[in-house]
C-alpha positions in Angstrom: 16.1 -15.7 22.0 18.0 -12.4 21.9 16.2 -9.2 20.6 18.5 -9.1 17.6 17.8 -12.7 16.7 14.1 -12.1 17.3 14.1 -9.1 15.0 16.0 -10.7 12.1 13.3 -13.0 10.7 10.6 -10.4 11.2 12.5 -7.6 9.4 13.6 -10.0 6.6 9.9 -11.1 6.2 8.9 -7.4 5.7 11.8 -7.0 3.3 10.9 -9.8 0.9 7.2 -8.9 0.8 8.0 -5.3 -0.1 10.7 -6.5 -2.5 8.0 -8.6 -4.3 5.8 -5.5 -4.6 8.4 -3.6 -6.6 10.8 -6.0 -8.3 8.4 -6.8 -11.1 8.5 -3.1 -12.1 11.8 -3.7 -14.0 10.5 -6.9 -15.6 7.8 -5.2 -17.7 9.4 -5.7 -21.1 10.8 -9.2 -20.5 7.5 -10.5 -19.0 5.3 -9.0 -21.7 7.6 -10.5 -24.4 8.0 -13.9 -22.8 4.4 -14.4 -21.9 2.9 -12.6 -24.9 1.0 -10.0 -22.9 0.9 -6.2 -22.6 2.2 -3.5 -20.2 -1.3 -3.3 -18.8 -1.3 -7.1 -18.3 1.8 -6.8 -16.1 0.3 -3.8 -14.3 -2.8 -5.9 -13.5 -0.5 -8.6 -12.1 1.4 -6.2 -9.9 -1.7 -4.3 -8.7 -3.6 -7.6 -7.9 -0.7 -8.8 -5.7 -0.9 -5.6 -3.7 -4.7 -5.7 -3.7 -4.9 -9.3 -2.5 -2.6 -8.3 0.4 -4.8 -5.3 1.3 -8.1 -7.2 1.0 -7.0 -10.1 3.2 -4.7 -8.3 5.7 -7.6 -7.5 8.1 -9.1 -11.1 8.2 -5.6 -12.6 8.5 -4.8 -10.2 11.3 -7.8 -11.6 13.1 -6.6 -15.2 12.5 -3.4 -14.5 14.5 -5.5 -14.5 17.8 -7.3 -17.7 17.0 -4.3 -19.8 15.6 -1.4 -18.0 17.1 1.1 -15.5 15.6 3.9 -17.9 14.9 1.7 -20.4 13.2 0.2 -17.8 10.9 3.7 -16.5 10.2 5.0 -20.0 9.2 1.9 -20.8 7.2 2.2 -17.5 5.3 5.9 -18.2 4.5 4.9 -21.6 3.1 2.1 -20.3 0.9 4.4 -17.4 -0.3 7.2 -19.8 -1.2 4.8 -22.0 -3.2 3.6 -18.9 -5.1 7.1 -17.8 -5.9 8.1 -21.2 -7.3 4.8 -21.3 -9.4 5.5 -17.8 -10.7 9.0 -18.9 -11.7 7.6 -21.7 -13.9 4.6 -19.7 -15.3 3.9 -20.4 -19.0 1.4 -17.6 -19.3 0.0 -14.5 -17.6 -2.8 -16.4 -16.0 -0.5 -18.8 -14.1 1.8 -15.8 -13.2 -1.3 -14.1 -11.6 -2.1 -17.3 -9.7 1.4 -17.6 -8.4 2.4 -14.0 -7.8 -0.8 -12.1 -7.3 -2.9 -14.8 -5.5 -0.6 -17.2 -3.6 2.2 -14.7 -2.8 -0.5 -12.1 -1.9 -2.3 -14.6 0.4 1.0 -15.6 1.9 2.0 -12.0 2.6 -1.4 -11.3 4.2 -0.9 -14.2 6.6 2.7 -13.4 7.6 2.8 -9.6 7.8 0.3 -9.1 10.7 2.3 -11.4 13.0 5.5 -9.5 12.2 4.0 -6.3 13.6 2.0 -7.9 16.5 5.1 -9.8 17.7 7.2 -6.7 17.5 4.7 -4.7 19.6 4.5 -7.5 22.2 8.3 -8.3 22.4 9.5 -4.7 22.5 7.5 -3.0 25.2 9.2 0.3 25.8 8.9 3.2 23.4 12.6 3.5 22.6 13.2 -0.2 21.8 9.9 -0.4 19.9 10.8 2.6 17.8 14.2 1.0 17.0 12.4 -2.3 16.1 9.8 -0.7 13.9 12.6 1.4 12.4 14.4 -1.8 11.4 11.3 -3.5 10.1 9.9 -0.5 8.3 13.3 0.4 7.0 13.7 -3.2 5.6 10.3 -2.8 4.0 11.4 0.5 2.4 14.7 -1.0 1.3 12.9 -4.1 -0.1 10.7 -1.8 -2.2 13.6 0.3 -3.3 16.1 -2.6 -4.0 13.5 -4.7 -5.8 14.2 -2.9 -9.1 18.0 -3.2 -8.7 18.1 -6.8 -7.6 15.3 -7.8 -9.9 16.9 -5.9 -12.8 20.2 -7.5 -12.3 18.8 -11.0 -12.1 16.5 -10.4 -15.1 19.3 -9.0 -17.3 22.0 -11.5 -16.5 19.9 -14.6 -16.1 16.1 -14.5 -16.4 13.1 -12.8 -14.8 12.0 -16.3 -13.6 15.1 -16.6 -11.4 14.0 -13.5 -9.5 11.1 -15.5 -8.1 13.5 -18.4 -7.2 15.5 -15.8 -5.3 12.3 -14.9 -3.3 11.8 -18.6 -2.5 15.3 -18.9 -1.2 14.9 -15.9 1.0 11.7 -17.6 2.4 13.8 -20.6 3.3 16.3 -18.4 5.2 13.4 -16.7 7.1 11.9 -20.1 8.1 15.3 -21.2 9.5 15.8 -17.9 11.4 12.3 -18.1 12.8 12.6 -21.5 14.4 13.5 -20.1 17.8 10.8 -17.5 17.7 8.3 -17.7 20.6 4.8 -16.4 20.8 4.3 -14.2 23.9 0.6 -15.1 24.2 -1.1 -18.5 23.6 -3.5 -19.0 20.7 -7.3 -18.7 21.4 -8.9 -21.5 19.4 -12.4 -20.5 20.5 -12.0 -16.9 19.3 -14.9 -16.3 16.9 -14.4 -15.3 13.2 -16.5 -13.0 11.1 -16.7 -14.6 7.6 -19.4 -12.2 6.4 -17.3 -9.2 7.4 -14.3 -10.7 5.8 -16.1 -11.2 2.5 -17.6 -7.7 2.5 -14.3 -5.9 3.3 -12.3 -7.9 0.7 -14.9 -7.6 -2.1 -15.4 -3.9 -1.4 -11.6 -3.1 -1.7 -11.3 -5.2 -4.8 -14.2 -3.5 -6.6 -12.9 -0.1 -5.5 -9.4 -0.6 -6.9 -10.9 -2.2 -10.0 -12.8 1.0 -10.6 -9.5 3.0 -10.6 -7.9 0.5 -13.0 -10.9 0.9 -15.4 -10.4 4.6 -15.7 -8.5 4.4 -19.0 -11.2 2.2 -20.6 -14.6 3.5 -19.7 -15.4 6.5 -17.4 -18.9 5.2 -16.6 -17.5 1.7 -15.7 -15.0 3.4 -13.4 -17.6 5.5 -11.6 -19.9 2.5 -11.3 -17.2 0.3 -9.8 -16.0 3.0 -7.4 -19.6 3.6 -6.3 -20.2 -0.1 -5.9 -17.0 -0.5 -3.9 -18.0 2.4 -1.6 -21.5 0.9 -1.1 -20.1 -2.6 -0.2 -17.6 -1.0 2.2 -20.5 1.0 3.8 -22.3 -2.3 4.1 -19.2 -3.8 5.8 -19.2 -1.0 8.5 -23.0 -1.4 9.0 -22.4 -5.2 9.5 -19.6 -4.4 12.0 -21.9 -2.1 14.1 -24.7 -4.8 13.9 -22.3 -7.5 15.3 -21.2 -5.2 18.1 -24.8 -4.2 19.0 -25.8 -7.9 19.2 -22.9 -8.8 21.4 -20.9 -10.6 18.8 -17.3 -10.0 18.0 -16.9 -8.3 14.6 -14.0 -8.5 12.1 -12.9 -5.1 13.3 -13.8 -3.3 16.4 -15.3 0.2 15.8 -13.0 1.3 18.7 -10.2 1.2 16.2 -11.8 4.2 14.4 -12.5 6.3 17.5 -8.8 7.1 18.0 -8.2 10.4 16.2 -4.4 10.1 16.3 -4.5 6.6 14.8 -6.9 7.6 12.1 -4.7 10.4 10.8 -1.6 8.2 11.1 -3.3 5.5 9.1 -3.9 8.0 6.3 -0.2 8.9 6.3 0.7 5.2 6.0 -1.6 4.8 3.0 -0.2 7.9 1.3 3.4 7.0 1.9 3.1 3.6 0.2 0.9 5.0 -2.6 3.7 7.5 -3.4 6.6 5.0 -3.2 4.9 2.3 -5.3 3.2 4.7 -7.7 6.5 6.6 -8.5 8.4 3.3 -8.7 6.0 2.0 -11.3 5.7 5.2 -13.3 9.5 5.7 -13.5 10.2 2.1 -14.3 7.5 1.9 -17.1 8.7 5.2 -18.6 12.4 4.1 -18.6 11.7 0.7 -20.1 8.9 1.3 -22.5 9.7 4.8 -23.7 13.4 5.2 -23.1 14.1 1.5 -24.0 16.4 1.0 -21.0 17.2 -2.6 -19.9 16.1 -4.1 -16.6 19.5 -3.6 -15.0 19.8 0.0 -16.3 16.4 0.8 -14.8 17.4 -0.9 -11.5 20.7 0.9 -11.2 18.9 4.3 -11.5 16.8 3.3 -8.5 19.9 2.8 -6.3 19.6 6.5 -5.4 16.2 6.0 -3.9 17.5 2.9 -2.2 20.4 4.9 -0.7 18.0 7.6 0.5 15.7 5.1 2.2 18.6 3.2 3.8 20.3 6.3 5.3 17.1 7.7 6.7 15.9 4.3 8.0 19.2 3.7 9.8 18.8 7.0 11.5 15.2 6.2 12.6 16.0 5.2 16.1 18.1 8.2 16.8 15.6 10.6 15.2 12.8 9.1 17.3 14.7 10.0 20.5 15.2 13.6 19.5 12.1 14.7 17.6 8.3 14.2 17.9 6.8 11.6 15.6 4.7 14.3 13.9 7.7 16.4 13.0 9.4 13.4 11.3 6.3 12.6 9.3 5.8 16.2 8.2 9.5 16.5 7.2 9.2 13.2 5.3 6.3 14.3 3.2 7.8 17.7 2.5 11.1 16.0 1.4 9.3 13.5 -0.8 7.2 16.1 -2.6 10.3 18.3 -3.1 12.0 15.2 -4.5 9.2 14.8 -7.0 9.6 18.3 -8.4 13.4 17.9 -8.4 12.9 14.7 -10.4 10.7 16.4 -13.0 12.8 19.6 -13.3 16.2 17.8 -13.7 15.0 15.1 -16.1 13.3 17.7 -18.4 15.5 18.2 -21.5 18.3 15.8 -20.3 18.5 12.4 -21.9 20.9 11.0 -19.4 19.0 8.8 -16.8 21.4 10.0 -14.0 19.5 13.3 -13.9 16.8 11.2 -12.1 19.1 10.3 -9.2 18.9 13.5 -7.1 15.1 13.5 -7.2 14.8 9.8 -6.5 17.3 10.1 -3.6 15.1 12.8 -2.0 12.0 10.7 -2.5 13.7 7.7 -0.9 15.0 9.8 2.0 11.6 11.4 2.6 9.8 8.0 2.7 12.4 6.5 4.9 12.1 9.3 7.5 8.3 8.9 7.9 7.8 5.1 7.6 8.8 4.3 11.2 7.0 7.1 13.1 3.7 6.4 11.2 3.7 2.7 12.2 4.8 3.5 15.7 2.0 6.1 16.2 -0.6 3.6 15.0 0.6 0.5 16.9 1.3 2.3 20.1 -2.2 3.9 20.2 -3.8 0.6 21.3 -3.4 -2.0 24.1 -2.2 -5.6 23.5 -5.8 -6.9 23.3 -6.3 -5.0 20.1 -2.9 -5.5 18.5 -4.2 -8.3 16.2 -6.9 -6.1 14.8 -4.9 -2.8 14.5 -1.9 -4.6 13.0 -4.2 -6.1 10.3 -5.9 -2.8 9.7 -2.5 -1.0 9.6 -1.0 -3.4 7.1 -4.2 -3.4 5.0 -4.2 0.4 4.8 -0.5 0.4 3.8 -0.9 -2.2 1.1 -4.1 -0.6 -0.1 -2.0 2.5 -0.6 0.5 0.5 -2.6 -2.2 -0.8 -4.8 -3.8 2.6 -5.2 -0.4 4.1 -6.2 0.3 1.4 -8.7 -3.2 1.5 -10.1 -3.4 5.3 -10.4 0.1 5.7 -11.9 -0.4 2.8 -14.3 -3.8 4.0 -15.4 -2.5 7.5 -16.1 0.4 6.1 -18.1 -1.6 3.6 -20.1 -4.3 6.2 -20.9 -1.7 8.7 -22.2 0.9 6.5 -24.0 0.0 8.4 -27.2 1.9 11.3 -25.7 4.2 9.3 -23.3 6.2 12.2 -21.9 3.1 14.1 -20.9 1.6 10.9 -19.4 4.7 10.3 -17.3 4.7 13.9 -16.0 1.0 13.7 -15.2 1.5 10.4 -13.3 4.3 11.9 -11.2 2.4 15.1 -10.5 -0.6 13.0 -9.3 1.8 11.4 -6.8 2.9 14.8 -5.6 -0.7 15.8 -5.1 -1.3 12.7 -3.1 1.8 13.6 -1.0 0.3 17.0 -0.2 -2.8 15.2 1.1 -0.5 13.1 3.3 1.1 16.2 4.7 -2.3 17.6 5.6 -3.2 14.4 7.4 0.0 14.5 9.4 -0.6 18.1 10.6 -3.2 17.3 13.3 -1.0 14.6 14.9 -0.1 15.4 18.5 3.2 17.2 19.1 4.3 14.6 21.7 8.0 14.8 22.6 10.2 11.7 22.6 10.0 9.9 25.9 6.5 11.2 26.7 3.9 8.4 26.6 0.6 9.3 25.1 -2.6 8.5 26.8 -3.3 5.7 24.4 0.1 4.2 24.7 -0.1 0.8 26.3 3.2 1.4 27.9 1.8 4.3 29.7 -0.2 2.0 32.0 
């Protein structure tokens, strides 16, 4: 199977998963009307989808070693497709949460780790791997950015339910394209699992994000849930150390957290997706609920962000040859934060939605520039033997960022709808502050020039 044919189903799989994370943003009004729910109900559905992905990505990354990467990929596609069809037929919010948040979330957690593991294994040199990750990360960014446009068009002209049918059709295309995909390494059926670690990590993340979402209801409840989540996650890491000390294989090797470069790059991944999804939700909710724009009008406004991501992602391969990964990540954060302030300054006092376009374009371009190098830094920091674990951790951190962004932006908006414009500005400024944190995390990354393998790079021998 040629590299291009190998890459096509993997990139398309990342596209549809990212698409699913953002296309519901433009369906807020139609869904809340059709299913007799609220803006917060739709926010819960979106956040839960992202959270289920984050909570299960690490255990599912581990499953790829035991059952094989291709088998996990195809199983995930099947579960995702079933969830999309159930969502399309949902009679109420509960069924929509089951189909979209649970089944699509589980399906995504199963299929995304194989995408990144197979890419790392099949593209062995730094240049081809950078191009491959550029295509996959770029399709992920494009999926997140085009979700509002495509979802808005389908929702306005047909129905929000057909947007889920569209997802199921894309899944069928991926299954067909992936038929010739081969797994470079055989499955290891005897590879031990760590169910206790899986439960602790999943529950800890769910409780932690639940605390953020409770901020607009009860401050004490928020603090209690966040503290409980932190305690459960601390218990998870204690359990991991115990497993290693007793000679048993844990859910995650502590070696993954001893790599300083990877740790900082993981923070940048988390922040990138928090910004992209948080801004997407905040802008979409504001335009639909406050400005009363239709789904298609909201989606069209986001085409500027889509264009920014597309142009910068297409240039990812060339940029990776010329500039250090660190430089690209720093420029990406600086551009995205600048885009946020341009967005706020131009929109102020101007009723036309097109004043949002320049800021959204800069935000999209900034995110597109840094998606690929962040992924490449993390994946290339470990040998093939740890690719299953680091891929699961990497995707979990990214999706946790998405759920953080949506939860934080949504909580700020819902808490301040009494003064909607101020709430919108506050939500966007919070995203800018998060971006500054990401810039700080990128600063310590090594200034490795293109073509110079790092000590941790598996290709360095």
